[in-house]
C-alpha positions, 0 to 999 in steps of 0.5 A, a space after each residue: 790536548 793543549 800545548 803547555 810551555 814553561 818558560 823563563 826558569 831560574 836554575 840553582 846548582 847544588 853539589 857535594 864538594 869532594 874532601 869536604 871533611 878536610 876543608 872543614 878541618 882546614 877552615 877551623 884552623 883559621 876560624 879565630 881569624 874570622 870569628 866576630 862578636 854578634 851585635 846590632 852591626 853583625 849577628 848573622 854574618 861576619 861581613 860588617 866586622 871582619 875583612 871579607 877575604 876568606 878566598 885569599 887564604 893559601 890553605 883554602 886554595 884547594 877548596 876554592 879551586 873546587 868551587 870554581 870547577 863547580 861554577 864552570 859546570 854551572 855556567 857551561 854544562 847547565 846554562 850552556 855559556 861559552 868557555 870565555 870567562 875567568 872565575 873571579 872571587 871578589 868577596 867571601 865571608 861567614 854566615 853563622 846561625 846560633 839561634 833563631 835569627 834569620 837573614 832577611 831577603 836580599 840580593 848581591 848587587 855587585 856580582 854575577 854568581 853567589 855561593 854558599 858552602 856549608 861547613 857545619 850543619 847541625 840538625 834543624 839548621 836554617 834553610 836557604 830561601 829564594 823568592 821571586 816577587 815577579 812570578 808571572 803565574 801569580 795571576 795577581 799580587 800575593 795570590 800564591 803566598 804560602 804565609 798565614 793561615 793555611 786554609 786561607 791560602 788560594 793555591 790548592 797544591 804548590 808546585 814549580 809553576 805557581 810558587 814564588 818561594 823555594 827552600 833548600 835545606 842545607 847539607 854539610 859539604 854542599 855548595 849552592 850556586 845561584 845568580 846574585 840578582 835573585 832574592 834570597 835569605 834564611 829561615 829558621 825551621 825550629 824556635 829553639 835551634 841549638 848548635 852552630 850552622 856555619 857557612 862560607 858565602 861569597 860573590 863571583 864575577 865573570 870576567 872575559 878571558 884576556 883574548 876576548 875584547 870584542 864582546 859588547 857585554 861583560 868585563 874585559 880582563 883586569 890587565 886592561 883596567 886602569 885605576 886612579 
């Protein structure tokens, strides 16, 4: 029998947040402050019109404290990094779907970890999609594509070894964490979606704790920064 080694994985973290019903009520009290008019500037996210600062709301401190705990579980328990980082929320905004509009594939270039926290997920809510354009098992470019006519696809059975796209269906109260450098977006699952799929999304930067100055990689603590 041959030896098979599957290497270089991408790890996405999903878990249910405690007391998510309470956090939902807390956010909806603030919703008017972060609501936005959907237009050509901003239709699926609030980022282009409203300051991306949801994480600064005092009433949501318990929510972001719990999300930070999930980040620690992700980087320490799963990815096995040392406990040398402070979890820093840098930007947070709304992701909203009211029809079949989609968020195209993109990355978050200025952060280390990105997250989605689902506040409201009606039936048939848009799914979260991840894409790897450099799947080494593709053998040649586009050979593993699942688009187009099914019987023209080259792959007989899609699995984690031959797929360059992965989907997650949102669940209310769940937080999803992933590296910010990963291509991701949303995809509608029905053409006549009704309701409002609402999520808080945001960026997290890992900053070395104050006592760790000897690492050649990473950001030192903000107390040592100087702005001009």
